[in-house]
C-alpha positions, 0 to 999 in steps of 0.5 A, a space after each residue: 518506486 519507478 516501475 511502470 504498470 498499465 492496467 485496464 483501458 487507457 487512451 493512446 496519449 495522456 491528457 486527451 479525451 477517453 470516451 466510454 463505448 456510449 460516448 460519455 467522457 471518463 474523468 482523468 485523475 492524476 495521483 502524484 507522490 509529490 504532486 507533479 514533481 515525482 512518481 505518479 499515475 493517471 486514473 480514468 474514472 466513470 464519475 467525478 472523483 472530486 465530487 462529494 455530497 457530504 462531509 462530517 468529522 470523523 475521529 480516528 481515535 487516540 493517537 497521542 504518544 507518551 515520551 519514554 523518559 527515562 529510556 527503559 525497555 518495554 515488553 509489548 504483549 500485542 496478542 493480549 490486546 484483543 480477545 474474542 472482540 476481534 470477531 467484530 473489529 475491522 483493520 482500519 478502525 480497530 487499530 491501536 497505536 503502540 509506538 510512534 514518533 514524528 516520522 512513523 506510527 506503528 499500530 496493531 490490530 486483529 480483525 474479522 470484519 470488513 473495514 470501511 473504505 479508507 484513505 490515509 492522506 498523511 502518509 504511505 502505509 506499509 502493513 505487515 500480515 502476521 497471520 491470516 489472510 485478506 483481500 485488499 480492495 483498492 481504487 487501482 484494483 484488488 491485492 491478495 494479502 497473506 501471512 508474511 506479506 507486506 502491503 504497501 499503500 501509497 498516500 491517498 489510496 482509497 481502499 478497504 480490508 476484507 478478511 478471508 478464511 476462518 483465522 483472525 487477520 493480525 496486522 502491523 500497520 506502519 504509517 509514515 508521515 511521508 513515503 515508503 521507498 526502497 533505500 537509495 543504495 539499492 537503486 540506480 540513478 533512474 530507479 531501477 533496483 540494482 543487482 545487489 538489492 535483496 529483491 527486484 521488481 519481480 518480487 513486487 506484486 501489483 493489483 490485478 485489473 480494474 475493480 469496478 463497483 456500483 454504488 451511491 452515497 458511499 462513505 469513505 473515512 479519510 485520515 489527514 492533518 489538522 490545525 491540532 495534529 492528525 484528525 479525520 473526516 467522513 466524506 460521502 461520494 455520490 458514486 462509488 470510488 471504485 469506478 476506475 476503468 484503467 490506470 497507468 504509471 509508477 505509483 500504485 499499491 503492491 505486496 511483497 512477500 518476506 520469503 522473497 527477501 534474498 540477501 547477497 548470501 541467499 540460497 539461490 544466487 551470489 553476485 560476483 564482481 570480476 574486478 575484485 575476484 580472481 578469474 579461474 578456468 574450470 576443468 572438465 572431462 567429456 565422455 564419448 
């Protein structure tokens, strides 16, 4: 999604010294969709983002799938998966895998507790909010997630879910093995959403300002690939990962409201192609 954003304090030129008011250096991190060869953002940290003080195995739960063979219809009664236990469940460790294949996994969760800090290093996540509301705190800043919102989190984005309100937070978590992006038919050769696309850049809402949190020996759960499939690691960082004073680039988390999805026959605007439609001259009368 090549849509440039800038937040907080960044230097005038990239890859140059960026100093705090006391003269200390900020640490520059490049977060890229495909390393150096695709969309990326530069983040400026108060601490060293790669420093860790401990690492332990973390079990992300049962992620095995069973072939649907022979192919038969199924009725997934997801609302029966969680009873009152949702009050003590969080949006990360409480997920239950319901469908999956080699490309994507779909989980369901009903949450009432704040999740641990979490990073999916396997692929992007697109999480749909069925009901309830939450604040999604990320290394880029804060997102507001409400009923009907999709929350798109690029791979390796450290974040946590904080439910708000009294209603349970019901989420469909769609986890990709690669990246989530608009269909190519909706994009120009340079990545702009075209006029026939059912949404545009105005409908994608990124984080508000940097989120700075102090802390020491902070745990982050990381889901990643291993020799036997998907596994996890529990890292402990010397300082809180939410220490980014500024960032800019074309890779970041954002929300999209399903109510903003407008097909070409939408209620507001219908695009006309003059080369295919006859030109008519309207008549009008004026009263003086």
